[in-house]
N, C-alpha and C positions, 0 to 999 in steps of 0.2 A: 343801134346796130351791135354795140358791145354787149348789151343786155341779151340780145337775141343769140349771139354766139355763146355767151355764158350759159344760157338756158339750154341750148342744144348740147353743150358739153356735159352739163349736169344730167340731162336726160340719158345721154349715152352711158355715163358711169352707172346710173341707176339701173338701166337696162342690162348692162354687163353683169352687175352684181346679182340681179334677179336670175339671169340665165345661169350663172355659176351655181346658185343655190338649187335650181331645178335639176341640174346634172347630178348633184350629190344626193338628192332625195329620190327615193324609189316609191313604188306603190305602197299604199297602206298595208301594213302587216309584212311587207317584204324584208325589212331589216331583221326581224326575228328569224325568218326563214334563212336569210343569208348567214346569220350567226350560227344556226344549227348546221348549215352546210359546211361552214368553215371548221366547226368542231368535228364533224364527221370526217373531213379530210385529214385532220390532225391525228385522229385515233386510228391505230392500225387495225386491220381486219383480223378475224380469227386465224386465217391462214398465215398472215404476216406475223402474228403473235407466236404461232407455233414455230415458224421458221426462225424467229428471233431467239426463242428458247433453245432450239436445236443449235443455232450458231453459238450461243453462250456455252452450252454443254461441250460442243466440239472444241471450242477455243480453250476451255478449261482443261480438257483432256490432252490437247496438243501441248499446252504449256506444262502440264504435269509430266509429260513424256519428254520434255525438252526438245521438241521437234522444231526444225527451222529450215528455211530455204525451200528447195523443191520437194523435199520429204513432207514438209508441213503443207504445201499446196496440194499434193496428192492426197494426203490424209484428210485435209479439210474438205476437198471435193467429194471424196468417198463418204466421209462422215455426214456431210450435209445432205447427201442423196439417201442416206440411211443404209448404205452398203457396208456391212461389216466385213464381207469377203473382200471388198475393194480395199479396205484398210490393210488387210493381211497381204494382199498383192502389192500394195505400195511399200510395205515393209520388206517383202521379198525382193522387190526391184532394188531397193536401197542396198540390201545385202549383196546382190549380184553386182551392182555398180561399185560397191566397195571392193569386192573381189577383183573386178576388172582393173580398178585403179592400182591395187596392190600388185597384182600380177604384171601389169604394164610397167610399173616402176621397177620391179625386180628384173624383168627382161631388159629394160633400159640399163640398169646397173651392170648387168652381165654382158651388155653390148651384143645381145643376140640379134641375128638378122635372118631373113628368108625362112627356109623350112625349119631351122632350129627354133626360131622365135615362134612360129605357128605351133610346133609340137609342144614347146614349153607352155605357151598360153593355154592350149587345150588341156594339158595335164593340170596346170595350176587352177584353171577355172572349174574343173570337175571336182577337185579336192579341196 
């Protein structure tokens, strides 16, 4: 009886090992195809390579111009889309935002309110 149980257990282990090997093995010639497929997945496409090059160039330009924060985001977005006009618009927005901050601070320092503040802000932002 003990020999029979030992034989059944050995058969189960052998069967389990053989089954595990079958899962790992594929059809003949498939491993080479799988390797090629893996390599193809790792290599970027031509479009991806072009976008990566554009990203590198835009990054270098943003760094050279010392752009940061929202200005950098706007610049990078426009640059990656290939919009040179968008880059100029982003720079103009920054200038307008800077004016707004400066004028707002001045109006606050002068403690202007109501119509006086509106008039001051209008004049300040135009000039």
